[in-house]
LUMDO-761322 format. One record per residue (C-alpha): residue in one letter; z, y, x. Coordinates in steps of 0.1 Angstrom, whole numbers, plus 5000, padded with zeros to 4 digits. Layout:
AZYX ...
% end
This chain:
M516149495077 N519049555054 R519049475017 P519949764993 E523749754991 S524950054973 I524850084936 S522750404939 D520050204957 I520049934931 L519850194903 L516950364920 L514950034922 A514150024885 P512550374881 L510750324914 T509349994903 L508350134869 S506650434886 L504850194910 L503549984882 L502450274861 G500750434891 G498950104899 I497850074863 G496650434864 V494650364896 V492850084879 L492450204844 L491850574846 T488150664842 N488451004859 I488350924897 I490351234906 Y493251124883 S492850774898 A493250904933 L496251114923 S497750804908 L497150624941 G499250904957 L502050824933 V501850454943 L501950544980 I504950774975 C506850494956 I506150254984 S507550495010 F510650524989 F510950144989 Y510750165027 I513550425028 I515750205006 L515149915030 N516250135060 A512750145075 D512650525079 F509950525105 V507550315084 A508350535054 V507450845074 A504350675087 Q503450585051 I503750945040 L501951095069 I499050845072 Y498350745036 I499451035015 G498651295041 A495351165054 V493850875034 N494551004999 I493451355008 L490351205024 I489551014992 L490051324971 F487751534993 A485151264993 V485251224956 M485151604950 L482251654974 I480251354961 N480951414924 N477451404911 P476751474874 K473451274875 Y475450954870 P476050874833 N479550874820 Y478950584796 A480150244808 A480349924787 P483949864777 W484049504790 T481449294807 I481048944820 G481649084856 D484949224844 S485948884831 I485048714863 T486848974884 S489848954862 I490048574866 V489548584904 C492148864908 T494648684885 S494248354904 L494548534938 F497648724926 S499348404913 S498548214944 L499948494966 I503148504945 T503448124948 I503048134986 I505448424990 L508148254969 N507747924988 I507948065023 S511348045041 W511348405055 F514548355075 G513148065095 I510348275112 S510648275149 L509948645153 T513148735136 Q515148515160 K513348665190 S514049015177 D517848945178 Q517548845215 M515349145223 L517649395205 E520749265223 R519349415255 D520149775262 L517049975251 T517750325262 N514550495251 N513850565214 I510150485219 Q511150145233 R513250085202 I510450185178 G508149955197 A510549665196 H511149715159 L507349745152 S506649425172 T509449225157 D511249335125 F508449545110 L505449345123 L504149235089 P504449575072 F502849745102 E499949505102 L499549535064 I499549915067 S496749895093 L494649665071 I495049895041 L494150195062 L491050015074 I490049925038 A490750285027 L488550425054 I485650185046 G485950285009 A485950655017 I482850615039 T481150405012 I481850674986 A480750955010 R477450775019 R476550664984 E472850704979 E471550864947 T469950604924 V468050824898 
% end
């Protein structure tokens, strides 16, 4: 994967990062679930733009098609079909569960950042094997995509599949919610 080299890519990173952060905050803090799902769409679009900047065009297109085109629309349809006015709109502003969740999420986030910053990403054996594999003459585009997905883009590809699984489980949970009144 190439780093962003041109000045236009570097200047594009700041607005994309700001949009990604605002969209993520909107997903978490907006009380209307429709606006929260639309904010999730903004986050997914920003992530696909990051993939384009990193020259991972296939992963960017897969991000747009799978997440924005399928998962986000599925979540919006599930929310609109299940939107039940029997549930009260009043929620306590801050509870003990929110405090515990905040502490757990903050500690998980800080530990993940620490782990990511302490890993030597260039010493991973998959990147060394990918150079050997790509030196061979791969004539078919599908073989090239397969080689890139199994070497260069293995981590993003696996993370995309996990996020897709979590989104599908969440959509099924929302769709199968039992009425508790």
